[in-house]
VOGU-3710 file (C-alpha; in Angstrom, 3 decimals, decimal comma):
1> mtatpqapsv> 19,094/17,953/11,688  16,638/15,001/10,822  18,132/11,874/9,919  16,068/10,348/6,169  14,829/6,953/6,888  16,535/4,533/5,571  14,713/3,009/2,473  13,904/-0,712/2,901  16,311/-2,675/0,235  14,527/-3,344/-2,595
11> dpqaflldlf> 14,902/-3,362/-6,196  12,897/-0,470/-8,064  11,944/-1,819/-10,870  10,262/-4,757/-9,973  8,804/-3,069/-6,931  6,828/-1,410/-9,159  5,563/-3,822/-11,338  4,657/-5,709/-8,376  2,421/-3,285/-7,272  0,764/-2,489/-10,680
21> rvavqsaqps> -0,120/-6,098/-10,590  -1,888/-6,435/-6,728  -3,564/-3,627/-8,103  -5,259/-5,339/-11,071  -5,370/-7,977/-9,443  -7,451/-6,214/-7,004  -10,318/-5,714/-9,727  -11,076/-8,677/-11,064  -14,784/-9,441/-11,001  -13,694/-12,892/-8,981
31> hsmaphlppv> -13,102/-10,501/-6,025  -16,108/-7,736/-6,192  -19,095/-8,964/-7,900  -20,845/-11,633/-5,525  -22,347/-8,616/-2,335  -24,253/-6,988/-5,946  -25,580/-9,622/-6,961  -29,819/-10,096/-7,014  -31,919/-12,368/-6,140  -32,740/-15,074/-8,472
41> pkgrtlvlga> -36,373/-13,329/-10,907  -39,658/-14,486/-11,350  -39,013/-14,692/-15,187  -35,673/-15,049/-17,112  -32,162/-14,307/-16,065  -30,763/-12,150/-19,272  -27,266/-10,964/-19,198  -25,860/-8,285/-21,425  -22,550/-6,002/-21,618  -19,841/-4,876/-23,140
51> gkaggsmaqa> -16,214/-4,110/-22,347  -12,681/-5,037/-22,392  -13,830/-6,413/-18,734  -16,232/-9,038/-20,248  -15,056/-11,467/-20,577  -14,111/-12,514/-16,929  -17,135/-10,056/-15,977  -19,436/-13,597/-17,511  -17,315/-15,915/-16,291  -17,513/-14,967/-12,384
61> lealwpqdap> -21,149/-14,325/-13,091  -21,868/-17,924/-14,246  -19,959/-19,478/-10,907  -21,922/-17,519/-8,771  -25,128/-17,876/-10,347  -27,218/-20,735/-8,719  -26,304/-23,185/-11,124  -30,434/-23,986/-11,547  -31,474/-20,883/-12,460  -31,661/-20,304/-15,539
71> lsglvvtryh> -29,335/-17,642/-17,098  -28,378/-16,698/-20,827  -27,133/-13,670/-22,975  -24,191/-11,890/-24,400  -21,664/-9,908/-24,224  -18,999/-8,759/-26,116  -16,198/-7,533/-25,694  -12,367/-6,659/-26,784  -10,663/-8,913/-29,412  -8,305/-11,193/-27,586
81> hipprpegla> -9,739/-11,114/-23,855  -11,310/-13,748/-23,174  -9,914/-15,517/-20,261  -9,218/-19,897/-20,393  -12,437/-20,776/-19,026  -12,208/-22,459/-15,240  -12,487/-26,378/-15,352  -16,722/-27,105/-15,223  -17,407/-24,106/-15,298  -20,319/-24,496/-17,860
91> qrielveaah> -20,732/-21,759/-20,289  -23,785/-20,334/-20,090  -23,251/-16,245/-21,714  -22,008/-15,994/-24,880  -18,798/-14,343/-25,856  -17,497/-12,923/-28,985  -15,295/-10,301/-29,614  -14,544/-6,665/-32,011  -12,308/-4,212/-32,106  -10,950/-1,026/-30,202
101> pvpdaaglaa> -10,725/1,475/-30,064  -11,848/2,450/-33,140  -15,038/-0,038/-33,622  -15,613/-2,935/-36,659  -18,168/-4,620/-38,315  -17,974/-7,838/-35,418  -18,480/-4,889/-32,492  -22,078/-3,188/-35,040  -22,938/-7,405/-35,081  -22,932/-8,004/-31,947
111> aerilaltqg> -24,919/-4,036/-30,833  -26,894/-5,197/-32,926  -27,679/-8,833/-31,711  -27,761/-7,630/-28,147  -30,621/-5,085/-29,207  -32,617/-7,553/-30,486  -32,171/-9,784/-27,292  -34,257/-6,726/-25,163  -37,600/-7,543/-27,271  -40,038/-9,524/-25,411
121> lteddlvlcl> -38,628/-8,626/-21,909  -41,627/-8,858/-18,937  -41,544/-7,283/-15,953  -40,482/-10,852/-13,892  -37,570/-11,181/-15,551  -33,970/-9,855/-14,600  -31,245/-7,519/-17,191  -27,522/-8,471/-15,442  -26,021/-6,131/-17,583  -21,686/-6,122/-17,302
131> isgggsallt> -20,139/-2,767/-18,435  -16,628/-2,030/-18,119  -13,955/0,607/-19,921  -14,333/-0,370/-23,844  -17,939/-0,601/-24,255  -18,673/2,526/-26,373  -16,388/1,155/-28,947  -17,491/-2,821/-28,738  -20,776/-1,551/-28,837  -21,397/-0,226/-31,621
141> lpadgidlae> -24,942/0,853/-34,216  -24,558/4,283/-35,172  -27,904/6,869/-35,410  -29,479/6,715/-38,337  -27,637/8,311/-41,504  -24,479/7,106/-40,234  -23,063/3,507/-41,829  -20,023/1,610/-40,411  -17,689/3,183/-41,805  -18,243/7,452/-40,925
151> kqrinkalle> -18,256/6,340/-37,140  -15,037/4,527/-37,288  -13,893/8,065/-39,362  -15,908/9,831/-35,943  -14,614/7,802/-33,706  -10,774/7,967/-34,766  -10,774/11,645/-34,939  -12,284/12,449/-31,115  -9,074/9,594/-29,956  -6,294/11,662/-31,508
161> sgaaiaemnc> -9,051/15,274/-31,195  -7,351/15,489/-27,062  -10,660/15,042/-26,033  -11,757/14,283/-22,169  -13,119/11,229/-22,346  -16,344/12,152/-20,959  -16,456/14,958/-23,951  -15,775/12,057/-25,961  -18,283/9,634/-25,277  -21,101/12,265/-25,532
171> vrkhlsrikg> -20,566/12,486/-28,493  -20,926/8,705/-29,113  -23,574/8,699/-26,598  -25,807/11,111/-29,040  -24,268/9,173/-32,418  -25,727/5,962/-31,310  -29,382/4,190/-30,884  -27,756/1,674/-28,059  -25,736/3,713/-25,933  -27,095/6,599/-23,764
181> grlaaachpa> -29,208/5,234/-21,984  -30,804/3,442/-24,573  -29,967/-0,288/-23,628  -32,138/-0,558/-20,928  -34,863/1,812/-22,295  -35,608/-0,451/-24,745  -35,242/-3,551/-21,690  -38,307/-2,325/-19,976  -40,583/-3,249/-18,471  -37,956/-5,789/-17,345
191> kvvtltisdv> -35,938/-5,189/-14,186  -32,629/-4,120/-15,162  -29,093/-4,514/-12,842  -25,650/-2,496/-14,155  -22,765/-4,012/-12,406  -19,936/-2,016/-14,058  -16,426/-1,447/-13,426  -14,765/1,988/-13,370  -13,096/3,090/-15,439  -12,878/6,327/-16,027
201> pgddpsiias> -12,533/9,401/-13,748  -15,368/10,219/-11,054  -16,725/6,882/-11,808  -19,607/8,246/-13,176  -21,823/4,934/-14,299  -23,212/7,832/-17,781  -19,894/7,984/-19,209  -18,365/4,745/-18,555  -18,848/2,638/-22,002  -21,128/5,568/-22,922
211> gptvpdassc> -23,663/4,294/-19,985  -26,086/1,901/-21,655  -27,744/1,487/-19,624  -28,305/4,878/-17,384  -29,648/8,375/-18,365  -28,330/10,816/-19,651  -27,958/14,604/-18,642  -26,045/15,781/-21,426  -27,454/17,468/-25,196  -27,363/17,607/-28,607
221> adalaildry> -26,610/20,456/-27,970  -23,126/19,222/-25,828  -22,773/17,196/-28,832  -22,783/19,782/-30,962  -19,619/22,312/-29,217  -17,588/18,945/-28,439  -17,380/18,118/-32,781  -16,828/22,122/-32,976  -14,347/22,917/-30,061  -12,131/19,673/-32,148
231> qigvpdavra> -13,014/20,973/-35,469  -15,165/17,257/-36,079  -17,042/17,546/-38,630  -20,342/15,620/-39,300  -23,013/14,838/-42,474  -24,936/17,073/-42,960  -28,742/15,097/-42,166  -27,152/13,897/-39,002  -25,862/17,489/-37,280  -29,134/18,853/-39,179
241> alatgaletp> -30,773/15,842/-36,248  -28,074/17,133/-33,671  -28,920/21,041/-33,585  -32,742/20,060/-33,767  -32,308/17,734/-30,624  -33,967/14,527/-32,508  -31,254/12,518/-31,667  -31,443/12,654/-27,848  -30,714/10,316/-25,204  -33,376/9,413/-22,120
251> kpgdarfagh> -32,908/12,103/-19,132  -32,857/11,332/-15,705  -36,638/11,197/-14,478  -37,665/8,631/-16,868  -40,112/6,337/-16,234  -38,125/3,692/-18,237  -35,488/3,631/-15,093  -37,650/2,932/-12,394  -36,108/0,033/-9,468  -33,012/0,025/-12,255
261> evhliatpqq> -30,058/-0,764/-9,352  -25,951/0,395/-11,016  -23,152/-1,066/-8,469  -19,410/-0,131/-9,069  -17,323/-3,910/-7,900  -14,263/-1,999/-9,122  -12,742/1,078/-8,650  -9,068/2,953/-10,081  -9,493/4,444/-6,290  -9,623/1,428/-4,927
271> sletaaeaar> -7,081/-1,358/-7,040  -4,477/2,264/-6,378  -5,499/1,851/-2,506  -5,068/-1,150/-2,939  -1,495/-1,079/-4,499  -0,490/1,740/-1,008  -1,419/-0,551/1,316  1,129/-3,334/-0,640  3,527/-0,416/-0,502  3,356/0,154/3,470
281> aagiaahvls> 3,592/-3,714/3,927  7,070/-3,376/1,465  8,086/-0,882/4,669  7,760/1,613/1,662  5,769/5,103/2,611  2,626/5,683/-0,074  0,331/8,572/-0,508  -1,628/8,009/-3,433  -2,678/11,977/-5,419  -5,910/10,966/-7,212
291> deiegesrev> -7,969/8,660/-9,941  -9,187/11,648/-11,343  -5,844/13,315/-13,249  -6,896/14,019/-16,989  -4,750/16,016/-18,786  -2,334/15,760/-21,627  -0,387/13,207/-21,019  3,518/14,614/-21,320  1,700/17,747/-19,482  0,235/14,951/-16,674
301> gkvhaalara> 4,527/13,614/-16,412  5,830/16,977/-16,285  4,121/17,232/-13,507  5,025/13,998/-11,930  8,398/14,621/-12,507  8,673/18,410/-9,932  6,680/16,518/-7,240  9,228/13,604/-7,663  12,214/16,206/-7,961  10,931/18,132/-4,985
311> vaqrgapfar> 10,884/14,844/-2,506  14,371/13,088/-3,980  16,148/16,564/-2,988  14,363/18,390/0,045  11,849/15,487/1,295  8,841/17,530/0,899  6,117/17,854/0,243  6,645/14,325/1,541  9,171/12,267/3,479  11,627/9,025/1,476
321> pcvilsgget> 11,065/6,655/1,020  7,905/6,362/-0,874  6,154/5,623/-3,794  3,874/8,431/-5,192  0,705/6,662/-6,930  -2,214/8,216/-9,116  -4,787/7,308/-11,515  -7,107/8,234/-13,337  -7,423/8,589/-17,542  -4,844/11,296/-19,886
331> tvtirprqpg> -4,892/12,184/-23,552  -3,357/12,322/-26,283  -2,505/14,601/-29,090  -1,590/12,802/-32,050  0,795/15,881/-33,749  0,883/16,196/-37,648  4,016/13,754/-39,013  6,164/14,978/-40,776  6,684/14,126/-44,636  9,218/11,058/-44,417
341> apkgrggrag> 9,103/10,654/-40,343  8,291/7,203/-39,562  4,910/6,846/-37,536  4,780/6,964/-33,904  3,710/3,992/-31,540  2,248/4,704/-28,443  -0,647/5,000/-25,842  -1,156/7,561/-22,662  1,515/5,967/-20,518  4,042/5,583/-23,210
351> efcmglaqal> 3,899/8,770/-23,723  3,855/9,834/-20,413  7,276/8,395/-19,119  8,492/10,281/-21,860  7,383/13,428/-20,177  8,291/12,332/-16,961  11,853/11,101/-18,257  12,140/14,202/-19,878  11,450/16,375/-16,427  13,300/14,712/-14,672
361> qgqagvwala> 16,510/14,791/-16,515  18,164/11,539/-14,622  16,767/12,884/-11,048  18,738/10,195/-8,786  16,663/8,099/-6,832  13,861/8,381/-8,657  12,278/5,445/-9,859  8,531/5,158/-12,906  6,495/3,383/-14,078  2,668/3,888/-15,678
371> adtdgidgve> 0,694/1,381/-17,111  -3,553/0,818/-18,867  -4,575/-1,772/-16,095  -6,378/-3,844/-18,871  -2,222/-4,588/-20,721  -2,488/-2,627/-22,999  -1,302/0,733/-23,748  -3,283/2,958/-26,509  -3,572/-0,517/-29,554  0,209/-1,377/-28,931
381> dnagarvgpd> 0,903/-4,865/-26,855  2,913/-4,081/-24,255  0,759/-2,474/-21,644  3,473/0,556/-20,181  7,070/1,704/-20,007  8,773/2,058/-16,779  11,743/4,909/-16,563  15,146/5,827/-14,201  17,644/7,763/-13,056  19,631/5,655/-16,260
391> slaraarqgl> 16,969/6,421/-18,810  18,069/9,171/-21,045  21,994/8,119/-20,618  21,093/4,834/-21,952  18,990/6,100/-25,034  21,931/8,929/-25,996  24,310/5,966/-25,885  21,697/4,086/-28,657  20,950/8,039/-30,424  17,876/8,134/-29,315
401> risdhldrnd> 16,150/11,811/-28,982  13,412/11,760/-26,650  12,221/15,180/-27,733  12,070/13,192/-31,546  9,809/10,839/-29,993  7,950/13,326/-28,764  7,142/15,487/-31,337  6,078/11,955/-33,444  4,168/10,446/-30,425  6,553/7,177/-30,169
411> aygffeplgd> 6,852/6,365/-27,152  6,405/2,701/-28,078  9,520/3,746/-30,800  11,659/5,548/-27,551  11,534/2,488/-25,103  11,575/-0,486/-27,228  15,070/-0,317/-27,797  15,767/0,090/-23,725  14,038/-2,497/-22,882  11,778/-0,785/-20,852
421> lvftgptntn> 8,384/-1,575/-22,248  5,753/-3,575/-19,502  4,351/-6,555/-20,862  1,363/-7,769/-19,311  -0,541/-9,558/-21,786  -4,743/-8,512/-21,134  -5,114/-8,373/-17,813  -9,465/-9,247/-17,646  -10,046/-5,720/-16,595  -10,161/-2,199/-16,599
431> vndfrallil> -9,985/0,701/-14,512  -7,460/2,732/-16,231  -4,516/4,505/-15,594  -1,839/3,129/-13,390  0,757/5,236/-12,380  3,621/4,845/-9,732  6,614/7,063/-8,632  9,318/5,711/-6,397  11,706/7,941/-4,341  14,500/5,989/-3,188
//
C-alpha cells in the first residue's frame, strides 16, 4: 500500500492568498510590456486605450518609451483604478476614469475624445493602443439610434442574462461606433500596434474589450440572434439596422488593417502557470485545469467540488497534497427577487464559492479561494471569497443558509459575516477569474 505523501506545514488560506497575489503580480504590465514595443516612428506617437489595466499600462509605457521621443494620448480606466505615479515619472498620457460594468457619461465623453484624436493621422505616425478587460463598458460610443440610457439598459440586461462574454461583446461591437475594429479603421493610414492584457477565454483579441482595434468576424445577424436568445429588446430602428446589416463591423481582410500588430503582453494561462510554479516551489504539487472555463458560476463550483472530493477521498485523479488551479470567465444569471427579499450582492467568484461550498458539504482537507484578478468581484469592493472545511458549520451557527443566499445571488451576504471575503483593492491588471483548491 502506498503511503500518502506528507504535506508541508502550511496555513491553507494564507497559502492560497499568496498564490493569488503571485498570479496577479505576474500580469502587471511593467513586467511584460518591454519586449513588445515597436521602434519610435518617423512621425508622432499617439497612445489610445481603455480597460481596467489602462492606468498601469500607460505608466509602464511612459517609463519604457524614450524620454526624448514624443508621446501623447488618452486612456480611460475604471474609477479608482489609476495607480500611484512612481516618483520622477513624467505624465505624458492623459488618464481619465469612467464607470464599469455599466457605462456612464464619463465613458461616453472619453470615447468621443479618443475617436476625435484619430483625425489627421498620417502613414508616418504610430498609434499604440493599450487594451484590457473592462474596455467594453469604458469605451462606450453608441451606434446611431441608441442614446446612453438605452445603451446602459442593454448592457445591464446582457450582464444579468447569463450570456457568455463572447456573446455579450458580439452585441456590444455591433451597437458601437468605436468597437469591433472601428477605432483602428479610424486611425488609417497610421500604423496601429495593440498591446493587450487578455481577460477572455481563448485570448481572442477580437473579444477583449470588444476588439476596438482588430477586424471582427461576427455579423449583425449573430448579434440579433443573441439578443433574441436572451430576450433583450432594442429600439425598432436599431433592430432594423441589424437586420439589414447597416451596423456591420469591419471584417478580416479590410485593407485598413494592413501592417497592424497585436501583442498579448499578459494572459490568464501565464498567471496560472506562475501560481503553479510558486506552489511547487513550496513543495505542493500543482495542476492547471484550464484558463478557458466558462459556464454558470455555481455549476462550475459544483464540478470543482466533485474533483476535490475525489482527490481528498480516493487520491485520484491527483495525489494529495496538491493544489488545483483554473481560470476563465464564468457567468451569473440573476434570479428574480422575491417580494420583500433583500437584494443579493456578489459576483462570479463569490457565486462559484457558494456552489463549491454547498457541494463540498464540509469535506475535510479541502480549502479554496476564488477571486477576480482585477480585485473587484462584480460591482462590490471584494475580490472574491474563501472556503474551508468548516465554512458551512460556521454559517449554520450564525443562522445562514447557503441555499437562501444562492437563490438571491447573495455571495457577499453569505461570506461577509464569516470573515471569508477577500479584499485586495484594485490590482491594476485583469486576467480574469482565478480559482485555487488546496487538498491536504
